[in-house]
C-alpha positions in Angstrom: 0.0 0.0 0.0 1.3 3.4 -1.0 1.9 6.0 1.8 -0.7 8.7 1.5 1.3 11.7 2.7 0.2 14.4 0.3 -2.8 16.5 1.3 -4.7 18.2 -1.5 -7.5 20.5 -0.2 -10.2 20.8 -2.9 -13.4 22.8 -3.1 -16.3 21.1 -4.8 -19.9 22.0 -5.7 -22.7 20.2 -3.8 -23.8 18.3 -7.0 -20.2 17.0 -7.5 -20.1 15.7 -3.9 -23.5 14.2 -4.3 -22.3 12.3 -7.5 -19.2 11.1 -5.6 -21.4 9.9 -2.7 -23.8 8.2 -5.1 -20.9 6.4 -6.8 -19.3 5.2 -3.6 -22.6 3.8 -2.3 -22.6 1.5 -5.3 -19.2 0.0 -4.6 -18.9 -3.4 -3.0 -17.5 -2.1 0.3 -18.4 1.5 1.0 -15.2 3.5 0.6 -14.6 6.7 2.5 -15.2 9.8 0.5 -11.4 10.4 0.2 -10.9 6.8 -1.0 -13.7 7.3 -3.5 -12.1 10.4 -4.9 -8.8 8.7 -5.2 -10.4 5.8 -7.1 -12.3 8.1 -9.4 -9.2 10.1 -10.1 -7.3 6.9 -10.9 -10.1 5.7 -13.2 -10.0 9.1 -15.0 -6.3 9.0 -15.5 -6.3 5.5 -16.9 -9.1 6.4 -19.3 -7.2 9.5 -20.4 -4.0 7.6 -21.0 -5.9 5.0 -23.0 -7.5 7.7 -25.2 -4.2 9.4 -25.7 -2.5 6.1 -26.8 -5.4 5.3 -29.2 -5.3 8.4 -31.3 -2.4 9.7 -33.4 -0.3 12.4 -31.8 1.3 14.1 -34.7 0.7 14.8 -38.4 3.5 12.4 -39.1 1.7 9.6 -37.4 -1.5 10.3 -39.2 0.4 10.3 -42.5 2.2 7.1 -41.6 -1.1 5.4 -40.9 -2.7 6.6 -44.1 0.4 5.6 -46.1 0.1 2.0 -44.7 -3.5 1.9 -45.8 -2.6 3.2 -49.3 0.3 0.8 -49.7 -1.8 -2.1 -48.6 -3.7 -1.7 -51.9 -7.1 -2.2 -50.3 -9.7 -0.1 -52.1 -11.4 2.6 -50.1 -14.9 1.0 -50.3 -13.4 -2.4 -49.0 -11.8 -0.7 -46.1 -15.0 1.0 -45.1 -17.1 -2.2 -45.3 -14.4 -4.1 -43.3 -14.4 -1.3 -40.6 -18.2 -1.4 -40.5 -18.3 -5.1 -40.1 -15.8 -4.9 -37.2 -17.9 -2.3 -35.5 -21.0 -4.5 -35.7 -19.4 -7.3 -33.7 
């Protein structure tokens, strides 16, 4: 278990605290409000990192991705239908 030695005072609106309390009540073991906030922050950071990894970061990466598609020789219509079929699964 990590040592929790950093105090971060934060002001929140009543509706934000209500949403946090509602979330924590639906957890298997009712966490403290502080623990709930730590968990929610961790979930948000994980989601943000995953989104950042999933999308291209630079124009060069976008160009490289498109070049791979072009060089594969797959016609545009075929790529679209393949993509649609994958999204339906």
